[in-house]
C-alpha positions in Angstrom: -0.1 0.1 -0.2 1.3 3.5 -0.9 1.7 6.1 1.9 0.4 9.6 1.3 3.3 12.2 0.6 2.7 14.5 3.4 5.4 16.8 1.9 3.6 18.0 -1.3 3.4 21.5 -1.9 0.7 23.5 -0.8 -1.1 26.1 -3.1 0.1 28.8 -0.6 3.0 30.5 -3.1 4.3 26.7 -3.6 5.7 26.1 -0.3 5.6 22.8 2.1 3.5 22.8 5.2 6.5 22.4 7.4 7.5 25.8 5.7 4.5 27.4 6.1 4.4 26.3 9.9 7.9 27.6 10.2 7.0 31.1 9.1 4.0 31.1 11.2 6.3 30.2 14.1 8.7 33.4 13.2 5.4 35.4 13.1 4.3 34.2 16.4 7.8 35.3 17.8 8.1 38.6 16.1 4.5 39.9 15.6 3.2 42.0 18.2 0.4 40.7 20.4 -0.6 43.6 22.9 -1.0 47.5 22.6 -0.6 49.1 25.8 -2.1 52.9 26.6 -0.6 53.7 30.0 -0.9 57.5 29.8 -1.3 59.9 26.8 2.7 60.1 26.5 3.4 56.7 27.2 2.2 54.1 24.4 3.6 50.5 24.1 3.5 48.0 21.0 4.4 44.5 22.9 5.8 41.6 21.0 7.5 38.3 22.6 10.8 39.7 21.9 10.4 43.2 21.6 8.6 46.4 22.7 8.1 49.6 20.7 7.4 53.0 21.7 5.8 55.0 19.1 6.1 58.5 21.1 9.7 58.2 21.2 10.0 56.1 18.2 12.3 53.6 19.9 12.4 49.8 20.1 14.0 47.8 23.0 15.0 44.3 22.1 14.3 41.8 25.2 17.3 40.0 26.7 16.8 36.1 26.5 15.6 35.7 30.1 12.6 38.3 29.3 11.7 36.4 26.1 11.5 33.2 28.3 9.7 34.7 31.2 7.1 36.0 28.0 6.7 32.1 27.0 3.8 31.3 29.2 1.9 34.0 27.6 2.8 33.3 24.2 3.4 29.6 24.3 -0.2 28.9 22.9 0.5 31.1 19.8 3.3 28.9 19.1 1.3 25.8 19.3 -1.3 27.3 16.6 1.4 28.0 14.3 2.3 24.7 14.3 -1.4 23.5 14.0 -1.2 25.9 10.5 1.1 23.6 9.2 -0.7 20.5 10.0 -3.9 22.0 8.6 -2.3 22.2 5.2 -1.0 18.3 5.6 -4.6 17.5 6.1 -3.6 16.2 9.8 -6.4 18.5 11.6 -9.5 20.3 10.6 -10.2 23.7 10.2 -12.4 24.2 13.1 -9.8 22.8 15.5 -7.2 25.3 14.0 -9.6 28.0 14.7 -10.2 26.7 18.4 -6.1 26.7 18.6 -6.1 30.3 17.0 -8.6 31.5 19.7 -7.1 29.6 22.6 -3.5 31.5 21.5 -5.2 34.7 22.0 -6.7 34.1 25.2 -3.7 34.9 27.5 -3.7 38.5 25.9 -7.3 39.0 26.7 -6.7 37.9 30.0 -3.9 40.3 30.5 -6.4 43.0 29.3 -8.8 41.8 31.9 -5.9 42.5 34.6 -5.0 45.8 33.4 -8.8 46.9 33.7 -9.0 45.6 37.1 -5.5 47.2 38.3 -7.2 50.3 39.4 -9.4 48.8 41.7 -6.8 46.5 43.2 -4.0 49.2 43.5 -3.3 52.9 43.6 -1.7 52.7 40.0 -3.8 54.5 37.2 -5.7 53.0 34.4 -3.7 51.1 31.8 -5.5 50.0 28.6 -4.1 46.9 27.0 -5.7 46.1 23.6 -5.1 42.7 21.9 -3.6 42.3 18.7 -4.7 39.2 17.1 -2.4 39.4 14.1 -1.1 36.0 13.6 -5.1 34.8 14.1 -6.0 37.2 11.2 -3.6 36.2 9.0 -4.2 32.5 9.4 -8.0 33.0 9.2 -7.5 34.8 5.6 -5.0 32.4 4.4 -7.5 29.4 5.4 -10.6 31.3 3.5 -8.4 32.1 0.3 -6.3 29.3 -0.3 -7.5 25.7 0.2 -6.0 22.6 1.4 -3.8 21.0 -1.0 -5.0 17.9 -3.4 -3.3 14.7 -1.9 -3.1 11.7 -4.0 -5.6 9.0 -3.3 -4.4 5.8 -1.4 -4.6 2.6 -3.1 -6.6 0.3 -0.6 -8.5 -1.4 -3.6 -5.9 -2.0 -5.5 -4.1 -5.5 -5.4 -0.4 -5.6 -4.9 1.3 -7.8 -7.6 4.3 -9.6 -6.3 6.2 -11.4 -9.2 8.6 -12.9 -7.2 6.1 -15.0 -4.8 3.6 -16.0 -7.3 1.5 -18.2 -4.9 0.3 -15.4 -2.7 -0.9 -13.6 -5.8 -2.5 -16.5 -7.5 -6.0 -17.6 -6.2 -6.3 -20.6 -4.0 -7.1 -23.7 -5.8 -9.7 -26.4 -3.9 
């Protein structure tokens, strides 16, 4: 029986599913996931590896320990990126990929809720956090615009002919 080749190219820019998953992993690492408004002169665009301060037009790149500290908040985004590759290999359904995507954005929404509760629980001023589901939006667009690749059919019904062992292929005589 022939096996399905899961490394066939997708319709998406003629790249393989593992390459697409790698691109989404890089997006999960570099794309921003939250926009913070701390005051009128303090805004932040936060990524797992950097922060951009638009008013001062500066970027701060995290040290390795800070990136590792942010992993619990962004780990589900990396898992979602891997599921995109599995979707184009036809190992997972679209519904499950969307569920992983929503699950990947939950920590950012949770952080937003904590920011909204902060003035109640402490003396700090109101911090407004706005989640940015960039990867989720790109994945939804990609899944809607580019379909899964056509995989070759398996040959379940076809009998395998073994010329070197004829008694297996020949019908039994009674």
